[in-house]
C-alpha positions as CSV (number, residue, x, y, z in Angstrom):
1,X,0.0,0.0,0.0
2,X,1.3,3.4,-1.0
3,X,1.0,5.7,2.2
4,X,2.6,8.8,0.7
5,X,1.0,12.1,1.2
6,X,1.4,15.6,0.0
7,X,3.3,16.5,-3.1
8,X,4.3,13.0,-4.1
9,X,0.7,11.8,-3.9
10,X,-0.6,14.8,-5.8
11,X,1.9,14.2,-8.6
12,X,1.2,10.6,-9.0
13,X,-2.6,11.1,-9.0
14,X,-2.5,13.8,-11.8
15,X,-3.1,12.8,-15.4
16,X,-0.2,13.8,-17.8
17,X,-2.0,16.8,-19.2
18,X,-1.7,20.7,-19.2
19,X,-2.6,20.7,-15.6
20,X,0.2,18.6,-14.5
21,X,2.6,20.6,-16.7
22,X,1.4,23.8,-15.0
23,X,1.8,22.2,-11.6
24,X,5.4,21.1,-12.4
25,X,6.3,24.5,-13.8
26,X,5.8,25.9,-10.3
27,X,8.1,23.4,-8.5
28,X,11.9,23.8,-8.1
29,X,13.4,20.4,-8.0
30,X,16.3,21.9,-6.0
31,X,14.0,22.3,-3.0
32,X,12.6,18.6,-3.0
33,X,13.6,15.7,-0.8
34,X,14.7,12.5,-2.4
35,X,11.1,11.0,-2.1
36,X,9.4,14.0,-3.6
37,X,12.0,14.4,-6.2
38,X,11.3,10.7,-7.3
39,X,7.6,11.6,-7.8
40,X,8.6,14.8,-9.6
41,X,10.9,12.9,-12.0
42,X,8.2,10.2,-12.6
43,X,5.7,13.0,-13.4
44,X,8.1,14.6,-15.9
45,X,8.6,11.1,-17.5
46,X,5.0,10.6,-18.0
47,X,4.5,14.1,-19.6
48,X,7.6,13.3,-21.8
49,X,6.0,10.1,-22.9
50,X,2.8,11.8,-23.8
51,X,4.5,14.6,-25.7
52,X,6.4,11.7,-27.6
53,X,3.1,10.2,-28.5
54,X,1.7,13.6,-29.8
55,X,4.9,14.2,-31.8
56,X,4.6,10.7,-33.4
57,X,1.0,11.4,-34.2
58,X,1.9,14.7,-35.9
59,X,4.6,13.1,-37.8
60,X,2.2,10.4,-39.0
61,X,-0.3,13.1,-40.1
62,X,2.5,15.1,-41.8
63,X,3.7,12.1,-43.8
64,X,0.2,11.7,-45.3
65,X,-0.7,15.4,-45.6
66,X,-1.4,17.3,-48.8
67,X,-1.1,21.1,-49.5
68,X,-4.4,23.0,-48.8
69,X,-6.3,19.9,-47.7
70,X,-7.2,18.6,-44.3
71,X,-7.9,15.0,-45.4
72,X,-5.0,12.5,-45.4
73,X,-3.6,10.1,-47.8
74,X,-4.6,6.6,-46.7
75,X,-1.1,5.3,-46.1
76,X,2.4,6.4,-45.7
77,X,4.5,5.9,-48.9
78,X,8.1,6.2,-50.1
79,X,7.9,10.0,-50.2
80,X,6.5,10.6,-46.7
81,X,9.8,10.8,-45.0
82,X,10.9,13.7,-47.4
83,X,8.5,16.0,-45.5
84,X,10.3,15.4,-42.2
85,X,13.9,15.6,-43.7
86,X,13.7,19.3,-44.7
87,X,11.6,20.4,-41.8
88,X,13.6,18.7,-38.9
89,X,17.0,18.2,-40.4
90,X,16.8,14.4,-40.3
91,X,18.3,12.0,-42.6
92,X,16.0,9.8,-44.7
93,X,16.7,6.7,-42.6
94,X,15.9,8.5,-39.3
95,X,12.7,9.9,-40.7
96,X,11.7,6.5,-42.1
97,X,12.4,4.8,-38.7
98,X,10.2,7.4,-36.9
99,X,7.3,7.0,-39.4
100,X,7.5,3.3,-39.2
101,X,7.1,3.5,-35.5
102,X,4.2,6.0,-35.8
103,X,2.5,3.8,-38.3
104,X,2.7,0.9,-35.8
105,X,1.4,2.9,-32.9
106,X,-1.5,4.6,-34.6
107,X,-2.5,1.9,-37.3
108,X,-1.4,-1.5,-36.5
109,X,-1.2,-1.5,-32.6
110,X,-3.3,1.6,-31.4
111,X,-3.4,0.1,-27.9
112,X,0.4,0.6,-27.6
113,X,0.1,4.2,-28.8
114,X,-2.7,4.8,-26.2
115,X,-0.3,3.5,-23.5
116,X,2.4,5.9,-24.6
117,X,-0.1,8.8,-24.8
118,X,-1.2,8.0,-21.2
119,X,2.5,8.1,-20.1
120,X,2.5,4.5,-18.9
121,X,5.3,3.3,-21.1
122,X,8.1,5.2,-22.8
123,X,9.2,5.3,-26.4
124,X,11.9,2.5,-26.1
125,X,9.3,0.2,-24.6
126,X,6.7,1.1,-27.3
127,X,9.3,0.5,-30.0
128,X,10.4,-2.8,-28.5
129,X,6.7,-3.9,-28.5
130,X,6.2,-2.9,-32.1
131,X,9.4,-4.3,-33.3
132,X,9.2,-7.7,-31.6
133,X,5.6,-8.2,-32.7
134,X,6.3,-7.0,-36.4
135,X,6.4,-10.6,-37.7
136,X,3.1,-11.6,-36.1
137,X,-0.3,-11.3,-37.8
138,X,-2.7,-8.8,-36.4
139,X,-4.7,-11.2,-34.1
140,X,-1.5,-12.6,-32.5
141,X,0.0,-9.1,-32.1
142,X,-3.0,-7.8,-30.4
143,X,-3.1,-10.8,-28.0
144,X,0.5,-10.2,-27.1
145,X,-0.2,-6.6,-26.3
146,X,-3.2,-7.5,-24.1
147,X,-0.9,-9.6,-22.1
148,X,2.3,-7.5,-21.8
149,X,1.0,-4.0,-21.7
150,X,-0.2,-4.3,-18.0
151,X,3.2,-5.7,-17.2
152,X,5.4,-3.4,-19.4
153,X,5.7,-0.4,-17.0
154,X,7.6,-2.6,-14.4
155,X,9.6,-4.7,-16.9
156,X,13.1,-3.7,-18.1
157,X,13.5,-3.8,-21.9
158,X,15.3,-7.2,-21.9
159,X,12.6,-8.8,-19.8
160,X,9.8,-7.2,-22.0
161,X,11.5,-8.5,-25.2
162,X,11.7,-12.0,-23.6
163,X,8.1,-12.0,-22.5
164,X,6.9,-10.9,-26.0
165,X,9.1,-13.6,-27.6
166,X,7.8,-16.5,-25.4
167,X,4.2,-15.5,-26.1
168,X,4.5,-15.1,-29.8
169,X,6.3,-18.5,-30.1
170,X,3.7,-20.2,-28.0
171,X,0.8,-18.9,-30.2
172,X,2.1,-20.8,-33.2
173,X,5.2,-23.0,-32.5
174,X,5.2,-24.5,-36.0
175,X,5.4,-21.1,-37.7
176,X,8.2,-20.0,-35.2
177,X,10.2,-23.1,-36.1
178,X,9.7,-22.5,-39.9
179,X,10.8,-18.9,-39.4
180,X,14.0,-20.1,-37.5
181,X,14.9,-22.6,-40.2
182,X,14.6,-20.1,-42.9
183,X,16.6,-17.5,-41.1
184,X,19.4,-20.0,-40.6
185,X,19.5,-20.3,-44.5
186,X,20.3,-16.6,-44.6
187,X,23.1,-17.0,-42.0
188,X,26.3,-14.9,-42.8
189,X,29.3,-13.5,-41.3
190,X,29.5,-9.7,-41.3
191,X,32.6,-7.5,-41.0
192,X,32.2,-3.8,-40.5
193,X,34.5,-1.0,-39.9
194,X,34.1,1.2,-36.8
195,X,34.9,4.9,-36.6
196,X,37.6,4.1,-34.0
197,X,39.6,2.2,-36.7
198,X,38.6,-1.2,-35.2
199,X,36.3,-3.8,-36.7
200,X,33.1,-5.6,-35.6
201,X,32.9,-9.3,-36.6
202,X,29.5,-10.8,-36.1
203,X,27.7,-14.1,-37.0
204,X,24.2,-13.2,-38.1
205,X,21.3,-15.8,-37.8
206,X,23.5,-18.5,-36.3
207,X,21.7,-21.4,-34.7
208,X,20.8,-20.3,-31.2
209,X,22.3,-23.4,-29.4
210,X,25.6,-23.1,-31.3
211,X,25.8,-19.3,-30.6
212,X,25.1,-19.7,-26.9
213,X,27.6,-22.5,-26.6
214,X,30.3,-20.6,-28.5
215,X,30.0,-17.6,-26.2
216,X,29.9,-19.7,-23.0
217,X,33.1,-21.5,-24.2
218,X,34.9,-18.2,-24.9
219,X,33.8,-16.9,-21.4
220,X,35.0,-20.0,-19.7
221,X,38.4,-20.1,-21.6
222,X,38.9,-16.4,-21.0
223,X,38.4,-17.0,-17.2
224,X,40.9,-19.9,-17.3
225,X,43.4,-17.6,-18.9
226,X,42.7,-14.8,-16.4
227,X,43.2,-17.2,-13.6
228,X,46.8,-17.8,-14.8
229,X,47.7,-14.2,-13.8
230,X,46.8,-12.4,-17.0
231,X,45.8,-8.9,-16.1
232,X,44.1,-7.9,-19.5
233,X,40.6,-6.6,-18.8
234,X,38.0,-9.4,-19.3
235,X,36.4,-7.9,-22.4
236,X,39.5,-7.5,-24.6
237,X,40.7,-11.0,-23.2
238,X,37.3,-12.6,-24.4
239,X,37.9,-11.0,-27.7
240,X,41.5,-12.3,-27.9
241,X,40.5,-15.8,-27.0
242,X,37.7,-15.8,-29.6
243,X,40.0,-14.6,-32.4
244,X,42.7,-17.1,-31.5
245,X,40.2,-19.9,-31.7
246,X,39.4,-18.7,-35.2
247,X,42.8,-17.9,-36.7
248,X,44.1,-21.5,-36.7
249,X,47.0,-20.9,-34.2
250,X,45.3,-23.1,-31.6
251,X,44.4,-26.0,-33.9
252,X,44.6,-29.4,-32.3
253,X,45.2,-28.0,-28.8
254,X,43.0,-28.9,-25.9
255,X,41.7,-26.0,-23.7
256,X,44.3,-26.4,-21.0
257,X,47.0,-26.0,-23.6
258,X,45.3,-23.0,-25.1
259,X,45.1,-21.3,-21.8
260,X,48.7,-21.9,-20.9
261,X,49.8,-20.8,-24.3
262,X,47.9,-17.5,-24.1
263,X,49.2,-16.9,-20.6
264,X,52.8,-17.7,-21.5
265,X,52.6,-15.3,-24.4
266,X,51.2,-12.6,-22.1
267,X,53.8,-13.0,-19.4
268,X,56.6,-13.2,-22.1
269,X,55.3,-9.9,-23.5
270,X,55.0,-8.2,-20.2
271,X,58.0,-9.6,-18.4
272,X,60.2,-7.1,-16.4
273,X,63.7,-6.4,-17.7
274,X,65.4,-8.7,-15.2
275,X,63.3,-11.6,-16.2
276,X,66.1,-13.2,-18.2
277,X,68.1,-13.9,-15.0
278,X,65.3,-15.8,-13.5
279,X,63.7,-15.2,-10.1
280,X,61.7,-17.3,-7.6
281,X,58.2,-15.6,-7.4
282,X,56.5,-16.0,-4.1
283,X,54.1,-13.1,-4.2
284,X,50.5,-12.8,-3.3
285,X,48.1,-14.9,-5.3
286,X,45.9,-13.2,-7.9
287,X,42.3,-12.9,-6.8
288,X,41.0,-12.7,-10.5
289,X,37.9,-14.5,-11.7
290,X,37.8,-18.3,-11.3
291,X,37.3,-20.3,-14.3
292,X,33.9,-21.6,-15.1
293,X,34.8,-24.9,-16.8
294,X,34.4,-28.6,-16.2
295,X,37.4,-28.7,-13.9
296,X,36.5,-25.9,-11.6
297,X,34.3,-26.0,-8.6
298,X,31.7,-23.6,-10.0
299,X,31.1,-19.8,-9.6
300,X,32.4,-18.0,-6.6
301,X,29.6,-16.4,-4.5
302,X,31.8,-13.9,-3.0
303,X,31.6,-12.8,0.6
304,X,28.1,-12.5,2.2
305,X,28.5,-9.2,3.9
306,X,30.7,-7.0,1.7
307,X,31.6,-6.4,-1.9
308,X,34.4,-8.3,-3.4
309,X,34.5,-7.3,-7.0
310,X,34.3,-4.2,-9.1
311,X,36.4,-1.0,-9.1
312,X,38.3,-0.2,-6.0
313,X,40.3,2.7,-4.8
314,X,44.0,2.4,-4.9
315,X,44.2,1.9,-1.2
316,X,41.7,-0.9,-1.4
317,X,43.2,-2.7,-4.3
318,X,44.5,-6.2,-3.4
319,X,45.4,-7.6,-6.9
320,X,48.8,-6.7,-8.2
321,X,48.9,-3.7,-10.5
322,X,51.4,-4.8,-13.0
323,X,53.6,-7.5,-14.3
324,X,56.3,-6.6,-11.8
325,X,54.0,-7.1,-8.9
326,X,51.8,-10.0,-10.0
327,X,54.1,-12.9,-9.2
328,X,51.1,-15.2,-9.7
329,X,52.3,-17.8,-12.1
330,X,56.0,-18.7,-12.6
331,X,56.0,-19.7,-16.3
332,X,59.9,-19.8,-16.4
333,X,62.3,-22.3,-15.3
334,X,65.3,-21.2,-13.1
335,X,67.3,-20.9,-16.4
336,X,64.7,-18.4,-17.8
337,X,63.1,-20.7,-20.2
338,X,59.3,-20.8,-20.5
339,X,57.9,-23.7,-18.3
340,X,55.0,-24.0,-20.8
341,X,56.3,-23.0,-24.2
342,X,54.1,-23.1,-27.3
343,X,53.3,-26.6,-28.2
344,X,54.6,-28.3,-31.4
345,X,51.9,-29.5,-33.8
346,X,53.0,-33.1,-33.1
347,X,52.1,-32.5,-29.4
348,X,48.7,-31.1,-30.1
349,X,45.7,-33.3,-29.4
350,X,41.9,-32.8,-28.9
351,X,40.7,-32.6,-25.4
352,X,37.7,-32.0,-23.5
353,X,36.1,-28.5,-24.2
354,X,35.1,-26.1,-21.5
355,X,31.5,-25.7,-22.2
356,X,31.0,-22.7,-19.9
357,X,28.3,-21.9,-17.3
358,X,25.2,-22.0,-19.4
359,X,21.8,-22.4,-17.7
360,X,18.8,-23.8,-19.7
361,X,15.2,-23.6,-18.2
362,X,12.5,-25.6,-19.8
363,X,9.2,-27.2,-18.8
364,X,9.4,-31.0,-18.2
365,X,6.4,-31.6,-20.5
366,X,8.2,-29.6,-23.2
367,X,11.4,-31.7,-22.7
368,X,9.2,-34.8,-23.0
369,X,7.8,-33.4,-26.4
370,X,4.3,-33.0,-25.1
371,X,4.1,-29.3,-26.1
372,X,6.2,-26.8,-27.9
373,X,6.4,-23.9,-25.3
374,X,9.8,-22.1,-25.6
375,X,12.6,-22.6,-23.1
376,X,14.8,-19.9,-21.6
377,X,18.5,-19.3,-21.4
378,X,18.9,-16.6,-18.7
379,X,21.0,-13.7,-20.0
380,X,20.0,-14.6,-23.6
381,X,16.3,-15.0,-23.8
382,X,13.7,-17.4,-25.3
383,X,14.8,-20.5,-27.4
384,X,12.5,-22.6,-29.4
385,X,11.3,-25.9,-27.9
386,X,13.4,-28.0,-30.3
387,X,16.5,-26.0,-29.6
388,X,15.9,-26.2,-25.7
389,X,15.6,-30.1,-26.0
390,X,18.9,-30.3,-28.0
391,X,20.6,-28.0,-25.4
392,X,19.7,-30.1,-22.4
393,X,20.7,-33.3,-23.9
394,X,24.1,-31.8,-24.7
395,X,24.5,-31.0,-21.1
396,X,23.9,-34.3,-19.4
397,X,27.0,-33.8,-17.2
398,X,25.7,-30.6,-15.8
399,X,23.5,-30.0,-12.8
400,X,19.9,-31.2,-13.4
401,X,17.5,-29.4,-11.1
402,X,13.9,-30.4,-11.1
403,X,11.7,-27.5,-9.9
404,X,8.3,-28.6,-8.6
405,X,5.7,-25.9,-8.4
406,X,2.0,-25.4,-7.5
407,X,-0.7,-25.1,-10.3
408,X,0.0,-21.3,-10.3
409,X,3.7,-21.8,-11.1
410,X,5.1,-20.8,-7.7
411,X,8.0,-22.7,-6.2
412,X,7.4,-25.8,-4.1
413,X,10.5,-28.0,-4.0
414,X,13.8,-28.1,-5.7
415,X,15.3,-31.6,-6.5
416,X,18.5,-32.8,-8.1
417,X,17.9,-35.5,-10.7
418,X,19.9,-38.6,-10.1
419,X,18.9,-40.2,-13.4
420,X,19.2,-38.7,-17.0
421,X,18.1,-39.7,-20.4
422,X,20.9,-41.3,-22.4
423,X,22.9,-39.0,-24.7
424,X,21.3,-39.1,-28.3
425,X,24.9,-39.0,-29.7
426,X,25.8,-42.4,-28.0
427,X,28.4,-40.9,-25.8
428,X,28.8,-41.9,-22.2
429,X,28.6,-39.4,-19.5
430,X,32.1,-38.3,-18.4
431,X,33.2,-38.2,-14.7
432,X,33.5,-34.8,-13.2
433,X,31.0,-31.9,-13.0
434,X,30.1,-29.6,-15.8
435,X,29.4,-26.0,-15.0
436,X,26.0,-26.2,-17.1
437,X,22.7,-26.1,-15.4
438,X,19.6,-27.7,-16.7
439,X,16.3,-26.6,-14.9
440,X,13.2,-28.8,-15.6
441,X,10.0,-27.1,-14.3
442,X,6.8,-29.0,-13.6
443,X,3.7,-28.5,-11.5
444,X,3.3,-31.3,-8.9
445,X,-0.1,-32.2,-10.3
446,X,1.2,-32.7,-13.7
447,X,4.2,-34.8,-12.6
448,X,1.9,-37.1,-10.6
449,X,-0.3,-37.5,-13.7
450,X,2.5,-38.4,-16.1
451,X,2.8,-42.2,-17.1
452,X,6.6,-43.0,-17.2
453,X,6.0,-46.0,-19.5
454,X,4.8,-43.6,-22.2
455,X,8.2,-41.7,-22.3
456,X,10.8,-44.2,-23.2
457,X,14.3,-43.1,-22.2
458,X,12.9,-40.6,-19.8
459,X,11.0,-43.3,-17.8
460,X,13.7,-43.9,-15.2
461,X,13.8,-40.1,-14.3
462,X,10.0,-39.9,-14.2
463,X,9.8,-42.9,-11.9
464,X,12.4,-41.4,-9.6
465,X,10.6,-37.9,-9.5
466,X,7.2,-39.4,-8.8
467,X,8.7,-41.6,-5.9
468,X,10.4,-38.5,-4.4
469,X,7.3,-36.5,-4.8
470,X,5.4,-39.1,-2.7
471,X,8.2,-39.0,-0.1
472,X,7.6,-35.1,0.1
473,X,3.9,-35.6,0.8
474,X,2.4,-35.7,-2.7
475,X,0.6,-33.0,-4.6
476,X,-0.9,-31.4,-1.5
477,X,2.5,-30.9,0.3
478,X,3.2,-27.3,1.0
479,X,6.4,-25.6,0.0
480,X,9.4,-26.3,2.2
481,X,12.8,-24.6,1.9
482,X,15.7,-26.9,2.6
483,X,16.6,-25.1,5.9
484,X,13.2,-25.7,7.5
485,X,13.9,-27.0,11.0
486,X,17.5,-25.9,10.8
487,X,19.3,-25.5,14.2
488,X,21.3,-22.6,15.4
489,X,24.6,-24.2,14.4
490,X,23.4,-24.3,10.7
491,X,22.3,-20.6,10.9
492,X,25.5,-19.5,12.4
493,X,27.5,-20.8,9.4
494,X,28.7,-17.9,7.1
495,X,28.0,-19.6,3.8
496,X,24.9,-21.5,2.9
497,X,25.2,-25.2,2.1
498,X,24.8,-26.4,-1.4
499,X,21.0,-27.3,-1.0
500,X,20.1,-23.9,0.4
501,X,22.4,-22.1,-2.2
502,X,20.5,-23.8,-5.0
503,X,17.1,-23.0,-3.5
504,X,17.8,-19.2,-3.1
505,X,19.0,-19.0,-6.7
506,X,15.9,-20.8,-8.0
507,X,13.6,-18.7,-6.0
508,X,15.2,-15.4,-6.8
509,X,15.8,-16.2,-10.6
510,X,18.0,-13.2,-11.0
511,X,19.5,-10.2,-9.0
512,X,16.8,-9.0,-6.6
513,X,17.6,-5.4,-7.2
514,X,14.8,-3.5,-9.2
515,X,15.0,-4.1,-13.0
516,X,18.3,-6.1,-12.8
517,X,18.2,-9.2,-14.8
518,X,21.7,-10.6,-13.9
519,X,21.0,-14.4,-13.7
520,X,21.1,-15.8,-10.3
521,X,23.6,-18.4,-11.2
522,X,26.1,-15.6,-11.9
523,X,25.1,-13.6,-8.9
524,X,26.4,-13.4,-5.3
525,X,24.5,-14.4,-2.2
526,X,24.2,-11.8,0.5
527,X,22.7,-11.8,4.0
528,X,19.8,-9.2,4.3
529,X,20.8,-8.7,7.8
530,X,24.6,-8.9,7.9
531,X,26.1,-12.0,9.2
532,X,28.6,-9.9,11.2
533,X,25.5,-8.3,13.0
534,X,24.0,-11.7,13.9
535,X,22.0,-12.3,10.6
536,X,21.4,-16.0,10.2
537,X,22.3,-18.0,7.1
538,X,18.7,-18.9,6.2
539,X,16.3,-18.8,3.3
540,X,14.6,-15.8,4.9
541,X,17.8,-13.8,5.3
542,X,19.6,-14.5,2.0
543,X,19.2,-13.1,-1.5
544,X,20.9,-13.0,-4.9
545,X,22.8,-9.8,-5.9
546,X,24.9,-9.0,-8.9
547,X,28.3,-7.5,-8.0
548,X,27.2,-4.0,-8.6
549,X,24.0,-4.1,-6.5
550,X,25.9,-6.0,-3.8
551,X,28.3,-3.1,-3.6
552,X,25.4,-0.6,-3.7
553,X,23.9,-2.4,-0.7
554,X,26.9,-2.0,1.4
555,X,28.6,1.3,0.0
556,X,25.7,3.3,-1.3
557,X,23.6,3.2,1.9
558,X,20.8,1.0,0.7
559,X,18.5,-0.2,3.4
560,X,17.1,-3.7,2.7
561,X,14.4,-5.8,4.4
562,X,13.1,-9.2,3.6
563,X,9.6,-9.3,5.3
564,X,8.9,-12.8,3.8
565,X,11.3,-15.1,2.1
566,X,12.0,-13.8,-1.5
567,X,10.2,-10.5,-1.0
568,X,12.7,-7.6,-0.7
569,X,12.0,-4.0,0.3
570,X,14.9,-1.8,-0.8
571,X,15.3,1.8,0.1
572,X,17.9,3.6,-1.9
573,X,20.2,6.3,-0.9
574,X,17.6,9.0,-2.3
575,X,14.8,7.5,-0.3
576,X,13.0,5.7,-3.1
577,X,11.5,2.5,-1.9
578,X,11.2,-0.5,-4.2
579,X,9.5,-3.8,-3.4
580,X,10.3,-7.0,-5.3
581,X,8.4,-10.3,-5.0
582,X,9.3,-13.9,-6.1
583,X,8.5,-14.6,-9.7
584,X,6.6,-17.5,-11.0
585,X,8.7,-20.4,-11.9
586,X,6.3,-21.3,-14.7
587,X,5.0,-18.3,-16.6
588,X,1.5,-18.5,-18.0
589,X,1.7,-18.9,-21.8
590,X,-1.2,-19.2,-24.4
591,X,-2.1,-22.4,-26.2
592,X,-1.3,-22.5,-29.8
593,X,-3.6,-20.8,-32.2
594,X,-3.0,-22.4,-35.6
595,X,-5.0,-21.3,-38.7
596,X,-6.6,-23.3,-41.4
597,X,-3.4,-23.2,-43.4
598,X,0.3,-22.7,-42.4
599,X,1.0,-19.0,-41.7
600,X,3.1,-17.4,-44.4
601,X,6.5,-16.3,-43.1
602,X,7.2,-12.6,-43.0
603,X,8.7,-11.0,-46.0
604,X,12.5,-10.4,-45.3
605,X,13.3,-9.2,-48.9
606,X,14.9,-12.4,-49.9
607,X,13.4,-15.2,-52.2
608,X,11.9,-18.2,-50.4
609,X,12.3,-20.4,-53.6
610,X,15.9,-21.5,-52.8
611,X,17.6,-19.2,-55.1
612,X,20.8,-17.6,-53.9
613,X,20.9,-14.0,-53.0
614,X,23.7,-11.5,-53.3
615,X,25.0,-8.7,-51.0
616,X,22.7,-6.2,-52.6
617,X,19.8,-7.7,-50.7
618,X,21.3,-6.3,-47.5
619,X,20.9,-2.8,-48.7
620,X,17.4,-2.7,-50.1
621,X,15.8,0.6,-50.9
622,X,13.1,2.3,-48.9
623,X,11.0,2.3,-52.2
624,X,11.0,-1.5,-52.3
625,X,10.3,-1.8,-48.6
626,X,7.2,0.4,-48.9
627,X,6.0,-1.5,-52.0
628,X,6.2,-4.8,-50.1
629,X,4.6,-3.4,-47.1
630,X,1.7,-2.1,-49.1
631,X,1.2,-5.5,-50.9
632,X,1.5,-7.5,-47.8
633,X,-0.7,-5.7,-45.2
634,X,-1.5,-8.2,-42.4
635,X,-5.0,-9.5,-42.1
636,X,-6.5,-11.6,-39.1
637,X,-6.0,-15.3,-39.3
638,X,-9.2,-17.5,-39.7
639,X,-9.5,-20.4,-37.2
640,X,-10.6,-23.9,-38.2
641,X,-14.3,-23.3,-37.3
642,X,-14.8,-20.8,-40.1
643,X,-15.6,-21.5,-43.7
644,X,-12.8,-22.3,-46.0
645,X,-10.9,-19.2,-47.4
646,X,-10.5,-18.5,-50.9
647,X,-7.1,-19.4,-52.1
648,X,-6.9,-16.1,-53.9
649,X,-7.2,-14.1,-50.8
650,X,-4.1,-12.1,-49.8
651,X,-1.9,-13.8,-47.3
652,X,-2.0,-12.6,-43.6
653,X,1.3,-10.7,-44.0
């Protein structure tokens, strides 16, 4: 309940119109407290959003206007942007982009335009909704808007995009799969120059599982190199690792050899002048990031009651500041030779790859092939059901979590699966733990209703889960955190045990700070009431924080309470209070809505007849775009209960 009074309540209650503008004009923000200033800024933000909507509406009218007439042309065309270029000094590209957004807001998705006009969402969120529903037909796009618009004001852009993506895929999984397959046929490698004299190399339309795995492997290998005393910032180091994997210089080497090779090259290039004489390094150990590969124990949570990463003042720095001080890895023998010189080709051999810390979340029924709801890779977004299934079967050596929920999708229990389906590639599971995480989500009622005998290779896992569900008390058992009934000795521990650690990360999903989406498996666990002040290590006193927000809690004066487990009340330095609540483990998604005939794929400017395309297709003119748009105006899909559709009717795109 919002108990604010006075100016803050008055500003929040006012509509974003001329009256609110007049009220704000009489307020000097320099005289406001943090709490009232937050309301002032929010009111200005709502007025700005409405002004943006009014500007876009005016642009849309101007693009269709004719001299001396108040009626408008029915649609925008290739010449509409010319009116804006001369008036506002915009490029044609910028004018076209703004007109496209205006056309979406006031023609295709007027409900989004209304939300912008009412000040409920801003222009970036309106653009995100328009762009990520651009491939959908009108019926599906309107359904997505009905679901996400009430949620949009509280969602950051990344979460809003992911929500739109999941709903759009669920409405017609077959169409989404066909769109993905076609996009992969357009896959390409793009090299572009930057104004700084550098280059950007990108892989466009790569298969999502391969792209995610490649990024995770680069991250893990860079962390391993960094652990060998390399002080290169992690961003350039990841780039260097990725380029070395591509340029052929590491061909035939296993990941350990690659890491040693890169570290040896770094230390040789940054060795002090007296290195040739050799020295026995016995300095402090580097506190750099730990590797996240199959051979390491997993991500470090950091200390519970104080920040341990991020920028520090010179007096706080504990890591060595240069090659002369690091003394973290003696790569030279007493004679001065490299202990790990570059390997000869004859010595190179394949080895186990570092797969990186990838987490894949998917519903158990989707993994069994009973539906086609999309999965999620935290930090990346939604993935199609087929991709999610292939990704979990490639990570049989990872940690498989089975998250049991109630019928509304809220957390009940977290189990570790002891059994796995066999690897479809015929490989045996290796010994040792992978850093990957597979999360299978299922309501207890659904799990109890499954028949293991109907699911082949998955039957042993289903039998195990149903037996353990019975041991927990069946479908009617209430949610129980793993520390229920813990004694004082367990609460007095500084770090949580593995089971409690897992529960907190599953419950919080991501950093608990407002609008932060840092995945929980990459976050740090922190005591709400500091352990040093008597705070217990328990499910109702722990939360997941990214490094930045962990530091903000301790150094920026945040006041944090956890009234109930997983519900955080955070008061910032300016006095703004935010309340976060546990998310649903299983989000509600719509049932598929297939039409009478397969939905045509959206026009991307390339032929769908299998003919090759050339680079000119990537620089299509605006004239062609408007012509295609006019010829392919979306129409609603007809459902199976309606009479057959004439084959000569225009397609729904």
